[in-house]
SERO-4910 file (N, C-alpha, C, O; in steps of 0.05 Angstrom, whole numbers):
BEGIN
 pado doro    nc1    nc2    nc3   cac1   cac2   cac3    cc1    cc2    cc3    oc1    oc2    oc3
  Met    A  -2071  -1317   3423  -2073  -1288   3427  -2100  -1281   3440  -2101  -1265   3459
  Leu    A  -2121  -1293   3429  -2148  -1287   3439  -2150  -1297   3468  -2164  -1285   3485
  Lys    A  -2137  -1320   3474  -2138  -1331   3501  -2125  -1311   3521  -2135  -1307   3543
  Lys    A  -2102  -1300   3512  -2088  -1281   3529  -2105  -1256   3535  -2106  -1246   3557
  Val    A  -2118  -1246   3514  -2135  -1222   3516  -2158  -1228   3535  -2165  -1212   3552
  Phe    A  -2171  -1252   3531  -2193  -1260   3548  -2185  -1263   3577  -2199  -1254   3595
  Phe    A  -2162  -1276   3582  -2151  -1279   3609  -2146  -1253   3622  -2152  -1249   3645
  Ser    A  -2134  -1234   3607  -2128  -1207   3617  -2154  -1193   3625  -2155  -1179   3645
  Phe    A  -2174  -1196   3608  -2200  -1184   3613  -2213  -1194   3638  -2224  -1179   3654
  Ile    A  -2212  -1220   3642  -2223  -1232   3666  -2209  -1222   3692  -2221  -1216   3712
  Leu    A  -2182  -1221   3690  -2167  -1211   3713  -2174  -1182   3720  -2176  -1174   3743
  Thr    A  -2178  -1166   3699  -2186  -1138   3703  -2213  -1136   3717  -2217  -1120   3735
  Leu    A  -2232  -1153   3708  -2259  -1153   3720  -2257  -1162   3750  -2271  -1150   3767
  Ile    A  -2241  -1182   3755  -2237  -1191   3783  -2225  -1169   3800  -2234  -1164   3822
  Ala    A  -2205  -1155   3789  -2192  -1133   3804  -2212  -1111   3809  -2213  -1099   3831
  Leu    A  -2228  -1104   3789  -2248  -1083   3793  -2269  -1090   3814  -2277  -1074   3830
  Asn    A  -2277  -1116   3813  -2296  -1125   3832  -2285  -1124   3861  -2299  -1117   3880
  Met    A  -2260  -1132   3864  -2247  -1132   3890  -2245  -1103   3900  -2250  -1098   3924
  Asn    A  -2237  -1085   3883  -2235  -1057   3891  -2262  -1046   3899  -2264  -1030   3918
  Ala    A  -2283  -1054   3884  -2310  -1044   3891  -2318  -1053   3919  -2331  -1039   3933
  Gln    A  -2310  -1077   3926  -2317  -1088   3952  -2302  -1075   3975  -2310  -1076   3998
  Glu    A  -2280  -1062   3968  -2263  -1051   3988  -2271  -1022   3996  -2259  -1011   4014
  Val    A  -2291  -1011   3982  -2300   -984   3988  -2327   -985   4002  -2346   -998   3992
  Lys    A  -2329   -972   4025  -2354   -972   4040  -2365   -944   4042  -2351   -926   4051
  Lys    A  -2390   -941   4034  -2403   -915   4036  -2414   -911   4064  -2427   -928   4075
  Leu    A  -2408   -888   4076  -2418   -881   4103  -2444   -866   4101  -2449   -852   4081
  Pro    A  -2461   -867   4122  -2485   -851   4122  -2477   -821   4125  -2456   -815   4135
  Gln    A  -2494   -804   4116  -2488   -775   4118  -2488   -767   4147  -2505   -775   4162
  Pro    A  -2469   -750   4155  -2469   -740   4183  -2494   -723   4189  -2504   -709   4171
  Asp    A  -2503   -725   4213  -2526   -710   4222  -2518   -681   4229  -2502   -677   4247
  Met    A  -2528   -662   4214  -2520   -634   4218  -2538   -620   4239  -2536   -596   4243
  Lys    A  -2555   -635   4252  -2573   -623   4271  -2571   -636   4299  -2591   -639   4313
  Leu    A  -2547   -643   4307  -2543   -653   4334  -2551   -633   4355  -2544   -609   4353
  Gln    A  -2567   -642   4375  -2577   -623   4395  -2558   -620   4418  -2566   -623   4441
  Val    A  -2533   -613   4412  -2513   -608   4432  -2498   -583   4424  -2488   -580   4402
  Thr    A  -2497   -563   4442  -2483   -538   4436  -2453   -542   4439  -2444   -560   4452
  Leu    A  -2438   -523   4428  -2409   -524   4431  -2401   -521   4460  -2383   -535   4469
  Thr    A  -2415   -504   4475  -2409   -501   4503  -2414   -527   4519  -2398   -534   4536
  Glu    A  -2436   -541   4512  -2441   -567   4526  -2420   -587   4519  -2411   -602   4537
  Ala    A  -2411   -588   4494  -2390   -607   4486  -2364   -600   4501  -2350   -619   4509
  Leu    A  -2357   -575   4503  -2333   -567   4518  -2335   -575   4547  -2315   -583   4559
  Gln    A  -2358   -572   4559  -2362   -579   4587  -2359   -609   4591  -2350   -618   4612
  Lys    A  -2367   -625   4571  -2367   -654   4574  -2340   -667   4566  -2335   -690   4572
  Arg    A  -2324   -652   4552  -2299   -663   4541  -2281   -672   4564  -2276   -657   4583
  Arg    A  -2271   -697   4562  -2252   -708   4582  -2236   -730   4569  -2243   -740   4548
  Ser    A  -2214   -737   4582  -2197   -759   4572  -2204   -784   4588  -2202   -785   4612
  Asp    A  -2213   -805   4573  -2219   -831   4585  -2201   -852   4575  -2194   -852   4551
  Arg    A  -2194   -871   4592  -2174   -892   4585  -2184   -920   4589  -2169   -940   4587
  Glu    A  -2210   -923   4596  -2222   -950   4599  -2245   -952   4580  -2262   -934   4578
  Phe    A  -2247   -975   4565  -2267   -978   4545  -2281  -1005   4547  -2269  -1025   4555
  Asn    A  -2306  -1005   4539  -2322  -1030   4538  -2317  -1043   4511  -2325  -1033   4490
  Ala    A  -2304  -1066   4512  -2296  -1080   4488  -2320  -1092   4473  -2318  -1099   4450
  Asp    A  -2343  -1095   4487  -2366  -1109   4476  -2387  -1091   4463  -2406  -1100   4452
  Lys    A  -2382  -1064   4464  -2402  -1046   4453  -2389  -1030   4430  -2370  -1015   4435
  Asn    A  -2399  -1034   4406  -2386  -1022   4382  -2397   -995   4375  -2418   -986   4385
  Ile    A  -2382   -981   4359  -2390   -955   4348  -2406   -960   4323  -2399   -976   4306
  Thr    A  -2429   -946   4320  -2446   -949   4297  -2434   -934   4273  -2417   -916   4276
  Asp    A  -2442   -941   4249  -2433   -927   4225  -2441   -898   4225  -2427   -881   4216
  Gln    A  -2465   -892   4237  -2473   -864   4239  -2455   -848   4257  -2447   -826   4250
  Gln    A  -2448   -860   4280  -2429   -846   4298  -2402   -843   4285  -2389   -822   4287
  Leu    A  -2393   -863   4271  -2367   -862   4257  -2367   -840   4236  -2347   -825   4233
  Ser    A  -2389   -838   4222  -2391   -816   4202  -2389   -789   4215  -2376   -771   4204
  Gln    A  -2402   -786   4238  -2401   -760   4252  -2372   -754   4261  -2363   -731   4258
  Leu    A  -2359   -774   4271  -2331   -771   4281  -2312   -764   4258  -2296   -746   4261
  Leu    A  -2315   -777   4236  -2296   -773   4214  -2302   -746   4201  -2283   -732   4192
  Trp    A  -2327   -738   4199  -2333   -711   4188  -2321   -690   4206  -2310   -670   4196
  Ala    A  -2323   -693   4232  -2310   -674   4251  -2280   -674   4248  -2267   -653   4249
  Ala    A  -2268   -698   4244  -2239   -700   4243  -2227   -687   4218  -2206   -674   4221
  Cys    A  -2239   -690   4195  -2229   -677   4171  -2248   -679   4148  -2240   -683   4125
  Gly    A  -2274   -676   4154  -2294   -678   4133  -2298   -652   4118  -2286   -631   4124
  Val    A  -2314   -653   4097  -2320   -630   4080  -2343   -614   4091  -2365   -625   4095
  Asn    A  -2339   -588   4096  -2361   -572   4106  -2369   -549   4086  -2388   -535   4090
  Arg    A  -2353   -547   4064  -2360   -528   4043  -2354   -543   4016  -2333   -540   4004
  Ala    A  -2374   -559   4008  -2370   -577   3986  -2364   -563   3960  -2349   -573   3943
  Asp    A  -2375   -539   3956  -2371   -525   3931  -2341   -517   3927  -2332   -514   3904
  Arg    A  -2327   -515   3949  -2298   -507   3947  -2280   -529   3958  -2255   -525   3960
  Lys    A  -2291   -552   3965  -2276   -574   3976  -2259   -566   4000  -2235   -573   4002
  Leu    A  -2271   -552   4019  -2258   -543   4043  -2268   -559   4066  -2290   -570   4066
  Leu    A  -2251   -561   4087  -2254   -581   4109  -2263   -568   4135  -2263   -543   4138
  Thr    A  -2271   -585   4154  -2278   -577   4181  -2255   -567   4197  -2258   -554   4217
  Ile    A  -2230   -574   4188  -2206   -566   4203  -2189   -547   4185  -2189   -551   4161
  Pro    A  -2176   -528   4197  -2157   -512   4182  -2131   -528   4178  -2124   -544   4195
  Thr    A  -2118   -524   4156  -2092   -536   4151  -2073   -515   4139  -2082   -497   4125
  Ala    A  -2048   -517   4146  -2028   -497   4137  -2029   -495   4106  -2028   -515   4092
  Val    A  -2030   -471   4096  -2031   -464   4067  -2053   -481   4053  -2050   -487   4029
  Asn    A  -2073   -488   4068  -2095   -505   4057  -2084   -530   4044  -2094   -539   4023
  Ala    A  -2063   -542   4056  -2051   -566   4044  -2069   -590   4046  -2066   -609   4030
  Gln    A  -2087   -590   4065  -2105   -613   4070  -2088   -639   4072  -2094   -659   4058
  Asp    A  -2068   -638   4089  -2049   -660   4092  -2059   -682   4110  -2047   -704   4110
  Ile    A  -2080   -677   4125  -2089   -696   4145  -2104   -720   4133  -2122   -716   4117
  Gln    A  -2095   -744   4140  -2109   -768   4133  -2117   -783   4158  -2102   -785   4177
  Val    A  -2142   -792   4159  -2152   -806   4183  -2158   -835   4175  -2174   -841   4157
  Tyr    A  -2146   -853   4190  -2150   -882   4186  -2167   -893   4208  -2163   -887   4232
  Val    A  -2186   -910   4201  -2204   -924   4220  -2192   -951   4225  -2190   -968   4207
  Cys    A  -2185   -957   4250  -2172   -982   4257  -2189   -998   4276  -2195   -989   4298
  Cys    A  -2198  -1022   4267  -2215  -1039   4284  -2207  -1068   4280  -2187  -1074   4267
  Lys    A  -2222  -1086   4292  -2215  -1114   4291  -2215  -1126   4262  -2201  -1145   4257
  Asp    A  -2231  -1113   4245  -2233  -1123   4217  -2211  -1111   4199  -2210  -1118   4175
  Gly    A  -2194  -1094   4210  -2172  -1083   4194  -2172  -1053   4195  -2182  -1040   4214
  Val    A  -2161  -1041   4174  -2157  -1011   4174  -2168  -1001   4147  -2163  -1012   4126
  Ser    A  -2183   -978   4149  -2193   -965   4126  -2185   -935   4127  -2183   -924   4149
  Leu    A  -2181   -923   4103  -2175   -895   4101  -2200   -879   4095  -2214   -886   4076
  Tyr    A  -2205   -858   4110  -2228   -841   4105  -2224   -824   4081  -2203   -811   4078
  Gln    A  -2244   -824   4063  -2243   -808   4038  -2264   -785   4042  -2288   -789   4037
  Pro    A  -2255   -761   4051  -2274   -740   4059  -2292   -730   4036  -2315   -722   4041
  Tyr    A  -2282   -729   4011  -2297   -717   3990  -2321   -733   3981  -2340   -722   3970
  Asp    A  -2320   -759   3985  -2344   -776   3979  -2355   -791   4003  -2372   -808   4000
  Asn    A  -2344   -785   4027  -2354   -797   4052  -2354   -827   4051  -2374   -840   4056
  Thr    A  -2331   -838   4044  -2328   -867   4042  -2303   -876   4058  -2286   -860   4066
  Leu    A  -2302   -903   4062  -2278   -915   4074  -2265   -934   4054  -2279   -950   4041
  Leu    A  -2240   -930   4049  -2224   -947   4031  -2208   -966   4046  -2190   -958   4062
  Lys    A  -2213   -992   4043  -2199  -1013   4059  -2169  -1013   4051  -2162  -1013   4027
  Val    A  -2152  -1013   4071  -2123  -1012   4068  -2111  -1040   4074  -2093  -1049   4060
  Thr    A  -2120  -1052   4096  -2110  -1078   4104  -2130  -1092   4122  -2147  -1079   4135
  Asp    A  -2128  -1118   4123  -2145  -1134   4141  -2132  -1138   4168  -2144  -1151   4186
  Thr    A  -2108  -1127   4172  -2093  -1130   4197  -2105  -1113   4219  -2111  -1090   4215
  Asp    A  -2109  -1125   4242  -2118  -1110   4266  -2093  -1098   4279  -2077  -1112   4290
  Val    A  -2091  -1071   4278  -2067  -1058   4288  -2072  -1045   4316  -2055  -1030   4325
  Arg    A  -2094  -1051   4329  -2100  -1038   4354  -2080  -1043   4375  -2073  -1025   4391
  Glu    A  -2069  -1067   4376  -2048  -1073   4396  -2023  -1057   4391  -2009  -1049   4410
  Met    A  -2016  -1053   4365  -1993  -1036   4358  -1998  -1007   4367  -1979   -994   4375
  Leu    A  -2023   -998   4364  -2029   -971   4372  -2029   -968   4403  -2021   -948   4413
  Ala    A  -2039   -988   4416  -2041   -988   4446  -2012   -987   4458  -2008   -974   4478
  Glu    A  -1994  -1002   4444  -1966  -1003   4453  -1965  -1013   4482  -1977  -1033   4489
  Arg    A  -1952   -998   4500  -1949  -1007   4528  -1974  -1004   4545  -1977  -1017   4566
  Gln    A  -1993   -988   4536  -2018   -985   4550  -2038  -1006   4541  -2056  -1000   4525
  Ala    A  -2035  -1030   4551  -2050  -1053   4541  -2080  -1049   4543  -2096  -1060   4527
  Asn    A  -2089  -1034   4563  -2118  -1030   4567  -2131  -1015   4543  -2155  -1017   4539
  Met    A  -2115  -1000   4528  -2126   -985   4506  -2136  -1003   4483  -2154   -995   4469
  Lys    A  -2125  -1026   4480  -2132  -1043   4457  -2160  -1054   4459  -2170  -1067   4440
  Thr    A  -2173  -1050   4483  -2201  -1059   4485  -2220  -1040   4471  -2244  -1047   4468
  Ala    A  -2211  -1017   4464  -2229   -998   4449  -2237  -1011   4423  -2220  -1022   4409
  Pro    A  -2263  -1009   4416  -2272  -1022   4391  -2259  -1010   4366  -2256  -1024   4345
  Leu    A  -2251   -985   4367  -2237   -974   4344  -2218   -951   4352  -2222   -939   4373
  Phe    A  -2199   -946   4335  -2180   -924   4338  -2183   -907   4313  -2187   -917   4291
  Leu    A  -2181   -881   4317  -2177   -863   4294  -2148   -854   4295  -2139   -843   4314
  Leu    A  -2134   -860   4273  -2106   -854   4271  -2102   -829   4253  -2111   -830   4230
  Ile    A  -2089   -809   4263  -2085   -784   4248  -2057   -783   4236  -2037   -785   4251
  Val    A  -2056   -781   4210  -2030   -780   4195  -2028   -755   4180  -2048   -745   4168
  Ser    A  -2004   -743   4179  -1999   -719   4163  -1983   -728   4138  -1961   -739   4141
  Asn    A  -1995   -724   4115  -1981   -731   4090  -1964   -707   4081  -1974   -688   4070
  Gln    A  -1938   -709   4086  -1920   -687   4081  -1917   -681   4051  -1906   -660   4043
  Glu    A  -1925   -699   4034  -1924   -694   4005  -1943   -671   3997  -1940   -660   3975
  Lys    A  -1961   -664   4014  -1980   -642   4008  -1966   -615   4011  -1977   -595   4001
  Phe    A  -1944   -614   4025  -1929   -589   4028  -1907   -588   4007  -1894   -608   4001
  Arg    A  -1902   -564   3997  -1882   -560   3976  -1854   -570   3985  -1841   -584   3970
  Asn    A  -1846   -562   4009  -1820   -569   4019  -1822   -588   4044  -1801   -594   4056
  Gly    A  -1846   -596   4051  -1849   -612   4075  -1848   -595   4100  -1831   -577   4102
  Ser    A  -1864   -601   4119  -1864   -586   4144  -1876   -603   4166  -1901   -604   4168
  Glu    A  -1860   -616   4182  -1870   -633   4204  -1884   -616   4225  -1902   -625   4239
  Ile    A  -1875   -591   4228  -1887   -573   4248  -1916   -567   4240  -1934   -569   4256
  Tyr    A  -1920   -560   4215  -1947   -555   4205  -1964   -580   4207  -1988   -578   4214
  Gly    A  -1952   -602   4201  -1967   -627   4202  -1977   -633   4230  -1999   -642   4235
  Ala    A  -1960   -628   4250  -1967   -632   4278  -1989   -613   4287  -2007   -621   4301
  Met    A  -1987   -588   4277  -2008   -569   4284  -2035   -578   4272  -2055   -577   4286
  Asp    A  -2035   -586   4247  -2059   -595   4234  -2071   -619   4247  -2096   -621   4250
  Ala    A  -2054   -638   4256  -2064   -661   4270  -2077   -653   4296  -2097   -666   4305
  Gly    A  -2067   -632   4309  -2079   -622   4334  -2107   -612   4330  -2125   -617   4347
  Tyr    A  -2112   -598   4307  -2139   -588   4302  -2158   -612   4298  -2180   -612   4309
  Ser    A  -2149   -632   4284  -2166   -656   4279  -2172   -670   4306  -2194   -679   4311
  Ser    A  -2151   -673   4322  -2154   -686   4348  -2174   -672   4366  -2191   -685   4378
  Gln    A  -2173   -646   4367  -2192   -631   4384  -2221   -635   4373  -2239   -637   4389
  Asn    A  -2224   -635   4347  -2251   -639   4336  -2262   -667   4344  -2285   -670   4349
  Ile    A  -2244   -686   4343  -2252   -714   4351  -2261   -714   4380  -2281   -726   4387
  Cys    A  -2245   -701   4397  -2252   -699   4426  -2280   -687   4430  -2296   -697   4446
  Leu    A  -2285   -665   4416  -2310   -651   4420  -2334   -667   4409  -2355   -668   4420
  Met    A  -2330   -681   4386  -2351   -697   4375  -2357   -721   4393  -2380   -729   4396
  Cys    A  -2336   -733   4404  -2340   -755   4423  -2357   -745   4447  -2375   -759   4455
  Ala    A  -2351   -722   4457  -2366   -711   4479  -2395   -706   4471  -2413   -712   4487
  Ala    A  -2400   -697   4447  -2427   -692   4437  -2443   -718   4434  -2467   -718   4437
  Leu    A  -2429   -739   4427  -2442   -765   4421  -2443   -783   4446  -2454   -805   4444
  Gly    A  -2431   -774   4468  -2431   -791   4492  -2411   -814   4491  -2415   -835   4503
  Leu    A  -2389   -810   4476  -2368   -830   4473  -2344   -823   4488  -2339   -799   4495
  Lys    A  -2327   -843   4494  -2302   -838   4508  -2279   -837   4488  -2279   -851   4467
  Thr    A  -2259   -821   4494  -2234   -821   4478  -2212   -807   4494  -2217   -795   4515
  Val    A  -2188   -810   4484  -2164   -795   4494  -2144   -793   4471  -2139   -812   4458
  Pro    A  -2134   -768   4467  -2113   -765   4446  -2087   -776   4456  -2078   -771   4478
  Arg    A  -2073   -792   4439  -2048   -805   4446  -2027   -802   4424  -2034   -804   4400
  Ala    A  -2003   -799   4433  -1980   -799   4414  -1966   -826   4415  -1952   -834   4396
  Met    A  -1970   -842   4437  -1957   -868   4439  -1969   -888   4419  -1993   -890   4416
  Met    A  -1951   -902   4406  -1958   -924   4387  -1932   -935   4376  -1911   -922   4377
  Asn    A  -1933   -959   4366  -1909   -970   4352  -1910   -961   4323  -1921   -974   4306
  Lys    A  -1898   -937   4319  -1901   -924   4293  -1890   -941   4270  -1901   -942   4248
  Glu    A  -1868   -954   4275  -1855   -970   4254  -1873   -993   4245  -1877   -997   4221
  Lys    A  -1884  -1008   4264  -1901  -1031   4257  -1927  -1022   4244  -1936  -1034   4225
  Val    A  -1939  -1000   4255  -1964   -990   4243  -1960   -981   4215  -1975   -987   4197
  Ala    A  -1938   -965   4210  -1933   -955   4183  -1928   -978   4164  -1937   -977   4141
  Gln    A  -1915   -999   4173  -1910  -1022   4156  -1936  -1036   4149  -1941  -1044   4126
  Ala    A  -1953  -1040   4169  -1979  -1054   4165  -1997  -1038   4146  -2012  -1050   4131
  Leu    A  -1995  -1012   4147  -2012   -995   4130  -2000   -988   4103  -2013   -977   4085
  Gly    A  -1974   -996   4100  -1961   -990   4075  -1955   -960   4071  -1956   -951   4048
  Leu    A  -1950   -946   4093  -1944   -918   4091  -1916   -913   4082  -1898   -929   4086
  Asn    A  -1912   -890   4069  -1885   -883   4061  -1873   -863   4081  -1886   -855   4100
  Glu    A  -1848   -856   4077  -1833   -839   4097  -1844   -811   4098  -1838   -796   4117
  Lys    A  -1860   -803   4079  -1872   -776   4079  -1898   -775   4095  -1909   -753   4100
  Gln    A  -1909   -798   4102  -1933   -799   4118  -1926   -803   4147  -1917   -824   4156
  Ile    A  -1930   -781   4162  -1922   -780   4190  -1945   -788   4209  -1966   -775   4208
  Leu    A  -1941   -808   4225  -1961   -816   4245  -1960   -796   4268  -1940   -795   4282
  Glu    A  -1981   -781   4272  -1982   -760   4292  -1995   -768   4318  -1982   -768   4339
  Leu    A  -2021   -775   4316  -2036   -781   4340  -2056   -803   4335  -2062   -809   4312
  Asn    A  -2065   -816   4356  -2087   -835   4353  -2107   -832   4376  -2101   -823   4398
  His    A  -2132   -839   4369  -2154   -836   4388  -2168   -863   4392  -2183   -871   4373
  Pro    A  -2165   -877   4414  -2182   -900   4420  -2210   -888   4426  -2213   -868   4439
  Ile    A  -2231   -902   4415  -2258   -891   4418  -2277   -914   4426  -2276   -936   4414
  Gly    A  -2294   -909   4445  -2313   -929   4453  -2332   -919   4475  -2335   -894   4478
  Tyr    A  -2343   -937   4490  -2361   -931   4512  -2348   -938   4538  -2359   -934   4560
***
């Protein structure tokens, strides 16, 4: 009996340790970027060619994710993007060569989902896209709506996408919003359920 209890305890410690390693804390986003909204709008453009050898820094990633669906009113847990009935249905996944992580906006962390590189699945027929060092994948979790609403989810994804475009322009990065991707394969790789709708993806790089 004692052996079973001890063995169970060891397994629990191992599981807790593994989970701890799967969470990555991001640096705080810089709230004093010296780029005006007008300048970002002037610089915004869609780019489809990326330098595979130049990576995005954790600081830049933190800025991008905060813009995509980060917390801007911490006391009320409200986000940088509007969502229908404040459902906060948008989930943003970071997809790179090391796998995929889910952004946790309330504590500014990344939760590892899989070690699988899904960039080729996201690029689909546009093979040049997979050279981007990372993709931001925008998903609408329909479980956040009382009766589900794919229209609201698509609208909310659009707000997030536009914020990503503008932050890329402010940071001097390239991106393009895309609906093309192998949704079935990506959903399977990420372990998504039928209520999690893959809306848009953004390849991001230099």
